[in-house]
N, C-alpha and C positions, 0 to 999 in steps of 0.2 A: 550436390546437396539433396537429401531425401525429401520427397514430397510429403505434404501434410496428409493426414487421414481425411478423406472426403466423406461427406454425409451420404449414406445410403439407407435402404430400408432396414438392414440388419443392425447397424450401429445406432440408428434412430430409435428402434425398439429397445435396445439395451440402454441407451441414454435415457429414455423415458422411464425405464425401471429404476435406474440410479437416481433420477430426479425425484421420483415418487418416494424412494427410500430417504433421500435428503429431506424432503418436506416432512416425512414422518418423524425423522430424528429431531428436526427443529421443533415440531409440535410437542414431542415428548420432553424436550429440554426446557421449554418455556416455564413450566411450574418450578423447576429447579432454579432457573435464573431469577425468578420472582422472589424466592426466599433467601437467596445468597446475598448477604449484606454488601453494599457497594463499597469498594475500596480494594485493598490488596488481595483479599480473598476472592472477590469477583473477577479481578484481573487474572489471578491464577487459574480460576475455573475457565476463563475464556480460552486459555491455552489447551485445556482438555477438549472443550467444545469444538474449537477450530481444528484440532487434530482429527476428530471424527469426520468433519466436513471435508477436509482435503483427501482423506482416505476414500470417501465415497466418490469424490470428483476425479480421482486418479491423479492428483497433483503431488509431485515430489518436491522436497525442499533440501537444498544443500547450502551450507554456510562456509565462507572463506574468511579468514581473519578472526580477530577477537573483539568482543564488545568491551569497551572501556569500563574499568571498575570505578571510575570517578563518578561522584554524585554531587549535585544534580547533573543529569546527563540528557541532552537533547540530541537525537540522531536524525539527520536529514538525508533524504534521498530522492531519487526520481520516482515518478508515479505513472505506471502503465495502465493499470486497471484496478478494479475493486478486489482482485485476488491478493494484492499486497496486504489488505486488511485481514485476510485469512491466514496467509503464510507467515507473516512477520511475527505474530504472537506465538506460533508454533516454534519458529526458529529461535526467537530471542526473548520472548516474554514482553512485558511492558504494555503500554497503551498508546493512544494517538491523540493528536490535535486534529479536529475535523471541521469542515465548513458548517456554518450554522444552519443551513437549509436542510441538512440531513437529520437534524434533531426532530423535525416535524414529520419525517417519513413514518408511515404506519409500521409498527412492530420493530423495524430496523432502528429507528431513532431511540426507542425505549431500551432495546437490548444494548445498543451502543453506549448509552448512558450508564447502564448497569456494569458494562465492561470497562468503565473508566475513561471512555472517550470524552475529551473536553472540546466542546463546540465553540468556535471562535468566529465572530463576525469580522470579516476582513475588509469591509468597506471602509474607505478612508475616513468617513464621518464617524466611524465607531472605533478608530484606531486606539484611543486611550482606554476604552473599555476592554478591547482585545488584549492590550498590553497588560492590564491589571489581572485579567483572568490567567494569562500565561505565567505571570510572576507568582501568583498565589499557588498555582498548581505545581510549578517546578519546585517551590519551597516545601510543599507538603509531601510529595511522593518520594519513595525510595527506589522505584523502578524506572527504567528509561522511558522517555516519552518520544514518540516518533512524529516527525513533521515532514510534509511534502511541500516544499516551498514553491514549486511550480504553480500551485494553486488549483490545479485540475489534472485530469489524466492526460496522457499523451498517446501518440500513435506508435511509439516504440522505435521510431527511426532515429530519434535524437532526444536530447534533454532540453526542455524549454528554460529560459532564463528564470532565476529564482526571484520571487518577490521578497523585498527586503523588510516589509512592515514588521513582522514578528521577530526579527533579529534585534529590534529595539531592546528587548528584554535581556539580551546577552551583553549589551554594552555595560561596562563597569560592573559586571557580576561575576560570581564564581561558577557559572554554568559552563560545563564542558560541552562543546559541539563536535559530534563525530560524523563525518560523511559516510554514506552508504550507497552502493550501487546495486541495482536490481536488474537481473537479466532473465528473460524467458528463453527456454530451449525446449526442444522436443524431449520426450521422456528418455530417449537414448543418449541425450547430451549433445546432439547435433544442432547447429545454429538454425534459427528461423529467419527466413528472408523478410525484408521490410514489407513486401507484398502480402505474404502470409500472416505476418504480425498484424497488419491493419485489417486483413480479411477475417481473421479467426480469434486472435488472442487479446489485442488491445481493446480497451473500452471506448477509446476515441477513434471513430471510423473516418479517417482522413479522405477516403474515397468520396464521401458525400460533401466535402467542402466546396466542390465546384458546382453544387446544385443550388447555390444561392444562400443568402444570409440566414434563412429560416430552416435550412435543412437540419434534421436531427443528427448531428455529428456524434453525439454520445448515445451509445446503444441502450436498449432496454435491459435493466438489470436481470430480470428473471430469464429473458431470452438468452442473454449472454451466459449465464450459469448453465442453462440447459444445453447450449451449443458446445460448451467445453466438455460436458459429460458425454455428448455424442461423439466428439472427435477423439476422446480418450485421454484427456488431461495433458499435462506438460510438466516440465521441470523448472522450478524457480531457483536461481542462484543468487544468493545474497553475499555481497563482498563488503566487508567492513574495513574501512581505511583509517589510518592514524589521525587523531584529532589535530588539526593544524593550529599554529599559534595565532590567536585572534586578539590578543591583548592590545589595546590602543586603537583598534580598528572601529570605524563606525559601521552602522547596519548595512549600508550600501556596499562598502568594501567587503564586509563579511559575506554578503550574498554573492558577490562576484567571485571571491576566493573559493567558496564552497561549491558554487556552480561549476567553476572550471575543473575542480578536482573530480566531481561526480561525472561531469560530461566527458572529460578526457578519458577517464577509466571506462566509462560505458562504451564509447566509440572504439576503444582499444579491444575490449573483450567481446562485444556482442556478435562479431562474425567469426570468432574462434570456436573450435570444438571444445566442449567442456573437458576438464581434467578431473578424473574420478579420484 
């Protein structure tokens, strides 16, 4: 297996140049984002905006399988890092359900709202409010909505169990749920080891878990974006799987079925070389 590109003075300087370009592009785009009306138009513009971002970062995207043409459509998958929020709109269009705390992030929260992200409070005490938000949004939009049921990013070595709370909305509804698996590979399509995934690509740094309960296991967003630009980007492979029959299943059964599909496919594919 090929080794990851390691940081040195030359790729650090080049990474700094790309990061400065990235910041400049974001600043230039903010006035456009401000005037684009929120809705289908802003979600469509997100695809253009994100395409520019991944080009600067050196990220490639490849899609296997077909997005279901049924609507309303909820697509659920594993969550390795913030880069899914950039690559999925480019590959498939649509928008996301996100954690409520992101809504308060400077600039990012505002831009996310303009791009159609629906923020949901997943605390058990707010379950009914979260359910109502999801129901309203799924009834309104004509594009797919993406959900990461793990509830957080992962280290890329496996797929965490899916939280069942938001599957309440699927019970006794006409919502189609399609599973999706996301893999990261090097730009040439070769696999990334679990060690390198945790060290360079995943947003969740499992190396720090042994440093105590207060260790910052989630990386700094800005530092992570800069690091990816330094090491030269990567390839994201999105595999769309057929929607399973979920009629008559409760939310916990749905969560388990969908997790098994995504997890089994992820473990099967993550160590294989990509097929062009």
